[in-house]
N, C-alpha and C positions, 0 to 999 in steps of 0.2 A: 400517478404512481401505483394506484390500484391495478390498472391494466398491466403495468410492468410485472407486478407480483403475480398476477394471474398467469401471465405468459411464462414466468419462471416456474410456477407450480406445474403448469401444463407440460413444459419441457421436461421437468423432473419425472412426471408420471410416464409420459411417452418414452423418454429415454430409459427409465427403469424397466418398463415392459419390454422395450426393444433389447435391452441388455440381457434380461432374463431369458427371453426367447432365443437370443443368439447363444447364450451360455448353454441352453438346453440342446439346441441343435449341434453345437460344438462338442458337448459331452457325448451326445449320441454318436456323432461321427468318430470321435476319439475312441469311444467304447467299442464301436465296430472295428476300427483299425486295430485296437489292442487284441480283441478277440480273434480277429483274422490272423494277426501275428502269432498269438499264442497257439492257435489251431495249427498253423504252419510249422511252428517249432515242435509241437507234439507229433506232427506227421514225420518230421525229420528225425525225431527221437525214435519213433517206430522204425524208421529205416536203419538207424545205427544199430539198434538191438538185433533187428533181422539180419543185418550184414554180418554181425559177429557170429550168430548162430549158423549162417550158411558157410561162411569162410572157414570156420573151425570144424565143420562137419558134425556139429552137435546135432543138427537136424537136417535132413535132406531137403526139407521144404518148411516154410513157416506160414501156415494157413491163417494164423492170427493176424498177420500183417496186412496192411492195406496195399502194399507194393507188389507188383509183379516183377520178378527178378530174372535177370539173364546173367549166368555165371560163365566166365571165360574158361575155367578149368575146374573139373569136379574134384580135383585133388585137394585135401584139406591143407590149410596153411598153418605155419607155426605161429606161436604167440607174438613174436617180434614182428613178423610180417603183417599180422592183423593190426597191430598198433601203428605200423607205418601206413597201411591203407586208410585207416581211420583219419590219420593226419592229412592224407591227400584227398579227403572228401570234397566233392563239389556238388552243387545242386542248381537246378534250373527251374523256373516257373513260367507259365504262359498265361495269357489272358483267359484261356478256357479252363482255368483251374486244374491244369495238368502239371504235375510235379515230377521231376526226374532227379535221382541221386546217383552219383558216380563215385566209385572208389578205385583209386589208381591214377595213372597218368591221364591227362586230358585227351591225348591222341588215341591211347589204347587202354581204356579202363578195364580193370579186372572184374568188376561187378557193377551192373547197371540195374536200377529199379525204377519203375514208373507207377505213379498213383494218379488216378483220374479225378479225384475230388478231395475236398477238405473235410469231409464228414469223419468224425472221430469214431472209427469202427474198430480200431486196433485194441487188442487185449494185452496190455503191458504186463499185468500180473502173471499171465500164463507164460509170456515170453521170458520174463525175468526169472520165473521159477525154473524153466528149462535151462537157462544159463547158469543159475546158482546150483542146480542139481547135478550138472555135468562133472565128471571126474577128469576131464581133459585139462583143466586149469586148476592151479592151486588157489587157496584163498587170497593170497597176495596178488596173484595174476588177475583174479576176478576183480579185485579192488582197483587194480591198475586199468583194467578194461573199462570199469565204470567211470574212472577219472578221465579217460580219453573221450568219453561221450560229452560233447560240448553243450548239449541241450538238457543235461541231467544235473540236478543239484544234489550234492551229497553232504549230509550233516551227521556227525557222530552223536549217538545217544549216550549221555553221561550216565554213570551208575546210579546217581541220585534220582533219575527219572524212572518211568515205568519199566517193568521187566517184561520182555517179549519172548515168545517161544522160538525155537529154531526154525529156520526157513524164512519165507516171505509172508509178512503180515500186512494186509491193507489197513490203513488208518484214515481218519477223517481229516482232510487237509484244511488249513486255515485260509491260505491265499493261493492255492494251487488246484489244478483240476484232478490231480491224482497224487497219492503219496503211499509209500510202502516202507516197511522196516525189514531189513535183512539181518538175520542173526545166524552165524555159522558155528557158534559155540567155541570158536578159537579167539577171534578178535571181538572187540566191543561192537554191539549192533550199530548199524548205520541207517539213516533215514534217506530215502530216495524220493525226489519230487521234481516238479518243473517250476518251482516257486520263483526261481531267478530268471526264468525265460523272458519275462517282460522287462524291457529296458527302462520304461517309464512307469512310475507309480501313479495309479489312478487318483490317489489322494493328492499327490503333487500337482497333477494336471487340474484337478478341481480347484485347488488353492490358487493356481496361476490364473485360471479363468475368472474366479471370483475377484482376484486382485485387479485383473484387467477391467472387469465390469465396474468396480469401485473407482478405478482411475478414470474411466470414461465418464462416470457420473460426476466426479469432481471437476473434470474439464467442462462439462455442461454447466454446472453451477458457477464455476469460475468465469466462464464467458458471459453468463447473464449478469453476475455481480460486477464484472468489469464494465459491461455496458451501462449498468445503473450508476456505477461510480463515475464513468465518463460524463454522463448526463448531469450528475450532481455537481461535478467540477465546472462544467459549462454554465450551469445555472448560477453557481456561486460567482463565477467570473462576471456574468451579466449583471447580477445584483450589485457587485462591487463597482462596475462601470456606471450603473445608474446612480449609486450612492455618491460617486465622484462628480455627478452632474452631466454625464453623457446622455444626450438625447438620441433616440433611435436605437434599434437593436441590430447586432451583427447578423450577417447572413449565415445560413447553414447551421441552425441550432439543431444538435443531435437529439431529436425527440420524435420517435416514430408515432407515438400515440397522440402527440400534440398537447399533453397535459402541461409539461414544463413550458412549452412555447406559449400557451395561453396565459399561464401565470406570469411569465416574463413580460408579455405584452401588457398585462394589467399593471405590473410594476412600472413599466415604462410610461404608460398613460398617466398613472398617478404622479410619477416624477415630473413629467412634462407639465401637468396641471399645476403642481406646486411651484415649478420654476416660473410659470407664467404669472402666478399670484405674487411671488416674491419680486419679479421684475416690475409688475404694476405697482407694487408697494414702494419699491425703491425709486421708480420714476416719479411717483406722486410726492414722496418726501423730498427728492431733489428739486422737483418743480416748485414745491411750496417754499423750500429754503431759498431758492433763487429769487422767487417773487418777493420774499420778505426783505431782501436786500434793498429794494427801491424804497419802500416806506421807512425802513430804518435810516437810510441816507437822508430822506426828507425830514424825519424827526430830528436827526443830528443837526441838519442845517437850520431847521426852525428854532431849535433851542439856542443855537449860536446867535441867531437874529434877536431872539427875545431877550437874551442877556444884556444887550445894548440898550434896551428900552425900559428895563425895570429897575427898581431901586435895589439898594444893597441887601435889604431884608429878604428878597425873593431869590437872590443869587444861589444861596445854599440849596434851595428847593430845585432850582434848575440844574445845579451840578449833580444832585442826587438822581434827577431824571436822566441826565447824560450818562451816569453810571449804569442805570438800568438799560439804556439803549445799547451801551457798549457790551453789557452782559448778554443781551439778546443777540447782538452781532457775533459774539464769540460762540454762542450756542449754534447759530446758523453755520458758522465756519466749521465747527466740529462735526455737525451732522453731515455736511457735504464731504468733509474729509473721510469720515467713517464710511459713507456710502461708496466713495471711490475705492477705498481699500477693500471693502466687502465684495464688490463685483469685479475687482481687478482692472478697472479702467484707469487707475492711477499709474503713471509710468515711473519706474524706479531705475536709477542709474547707479551701478555699483562701481566703487573705486576705493583705493586705499585711503583711510582716514586716520588721523592721530586721535586716539581715544582721550588722552589727557587734555588735549586742546579743546575737544568737544565738551568735556565735563567742566573745564575752567570757564568757557564761554557761557555755559548754562548758569553757573554759580554767579558770575559777574552780572549777567542780565537780570537775575532774580535776587540780587543781594538784599533788597528791601524785605522780601518775603522770608529770607533765610537769616536775617541779621540776629535773630534771637536764638539761633541754634549754632552748635559746633559741627562743622562738616569735615570729616576726615576722608581724604582722597588717597587711596592706596593703589596708585597706578604709575607705572614707569612712564617717564616723559617720551620715550622713544617707541612706545607700543603702537603698532599699526594694525588695523583690521580692514577687511573688505566689506563695504556696506554702502547703502545709499545715505550719504551724509546728512541730508536735510531731514529725512524721516527717522533715521537713527537718533539724531539730535532731538527731534520732537518726542520720540518714545522715551528717551532718557530724561528729558525735562518733565514729562508727565509723571514718571516714576519718582523723581526727586521731589517735585512739588506735592505729590500725593503723600510721600513720607513726611514732608514738612508739616502737613496738616495735622498729623497725629503724633509726631515726635515730641517728647518732653524736653529734651535738651541736646540730643546728638543724632547725627546721621552719618553712616559709614558707606562709602562707595568703594568697591573692590573690583579689580579686573583680574581675570585669570584666563589662560589659554592652554590648549594641548594640540595634538596633531589633527584633531577632527573638528574642534569647535572653539568658539570664543564665548566668554561668560562675563557679564557685569552684574554684580550684586549690590542692591541698595537696601540698607537696613536702617531701622529706626528703633527707638526705645519707647514707643508708645504702647497702647493697650493691646496691640496685636489683632489677629483675625482668627476666630475659631475655625477649627479644622473643617467642620461641616459647612462653613460659609465661604470657603476659599474659592470655590468654582463660581459662586454667584457674583463676585466683584467684576468679572469680565463680561457680564451680561449688560448690554446697553440699557441705560437709565435704571439700572438695578441699584438699590441702596440697602445697606445693612441696618438693622434696627438699632444695634448698640453703638455704632460709631459713624457709619456712612449716613449722616443726616444732612438736611438742607443747610444747617448752620455752618457746616464745614466748607460750603461752597462747592462749585462744580455741578455737572449735570449727569454724571454717571456714564460719560462717554470716554473719559481719559484713558482708563485701563482697557476698555474695549478697543480703542485705537492702538494702544501699545501691543495688544495681542495680535491684531491684524498685521501690524508692521513686522512683528516677529515671524508670523506665518509666511509673509512674502520674502523674508530673509532666510527661509528654510529652517526656522527654529521655533521656540515657544517661550512662554513666560511661566515660571513656576513660583509658588508661594510656599514659604517655610517659616519657621519660628526663628527670630533673631537671637543671638547670644545674650542680648540685653533684655530679652523678653518681648520685644515688639515684633513687627512683621519684617520678613525678608523676601524681597522680590528679586528673582534671578532671570535676567534677560539673556537667553542662550540662542545662538544661531550657528549654523554649520559653515565650515570652510568650503564644502564641496557641493551642497545640495541646492544652490541657487544659481541663477544665470547672470551673465554680465548685464543684461537688460531684461526686465520682466514687465510684462504688460498684462 
């Protein structure tokens, strides 16, 4: 994981530097383009002012202009004609920085001007002064001429602002390459500039470039985090598979550095080792249990033979020994059953079973152990469940006999069902089980200090067997407190999460 984080930081640094450099070059390029566009617009503004001076015969020539002009007719034009020609203005540019402006029709222009470079050599103040000082146009006409210039920005100066003298006054522009104030003494002064010549704001372009840089950085981070998250999910999936007992790792673990793969192989090796140990332990227990059956059978046969040869005084002793042998045989049987349920080698066959009949058979077969108790059965006689009848019967018998050991006077067996599960509750009015000890009762050979003592009988395998049977039925066994104060065991299993045959 440390290698992944280093790669993430490296990509962030490299990506950040690349984005900064890209933004710098992009800003330089955009700045150059904007300056070139603004220079071209100023050049065309020079041409428009020069054209007005030439067409109106205000000046026979305009030496302040950068353009060389060719006039079709030396006769001065009227105000309306000049406005029309300004509206018909066209301009051409070449790769050699040569610019041409035409006023009039495209086929036969009235005025043509050519400028050979973009250097701002024009003197707009002098040209505007000549235009404003002429008497050929009224103040209103002069303002209309200014409005007809497409590359000129006009803003009225309000009375609350500074007072300017008559004529043309240069001022310091805020966001333009030139600005003048014209005051004719008749109308309010106006400010002339090229401030609106740029179509895009440099600030907006900068914000867009920074936003794009941040977006690229976020994409880089997201890709790395997505890769790390994918590896995390893959590793979690592998660990879950190992936890379920799968041996061997799937192919194609997404881990370029090998860290997760190495950890996964370590987990897999540990899981395989644990499985081998558990398998050896189960095989040893099963082997011992099987081997014990032969000497137990011999002891049982020998005791039967001895009973015929001894006097009546020794019969009770022999019968007690037979009880011990039977108890040992029961223990062996439970150990073998639990071992088969634990490793899944016991075959279960699921079919419809009448619950009431199962409970009734259990109560009749164990009536001697239950005769001192009142057993209430709250089950409909036509209730059916899908289960392995033999093992369900064994689980319910273990729960009922377990309740009988600790009940004072009463046991209640209740059946309930819904669309997803079946549930059987066995309650007693005994001392109950403390909350912190409820998980311990399912541990094989585990006994609780307060109630699960050797005097109560059993070997600590009954409830463990019940839990494994519930597991193979797609369910579980829960412990709660009974309404009468004792323990309540709930055997719950699913309608859908088991197979018709499970091995």
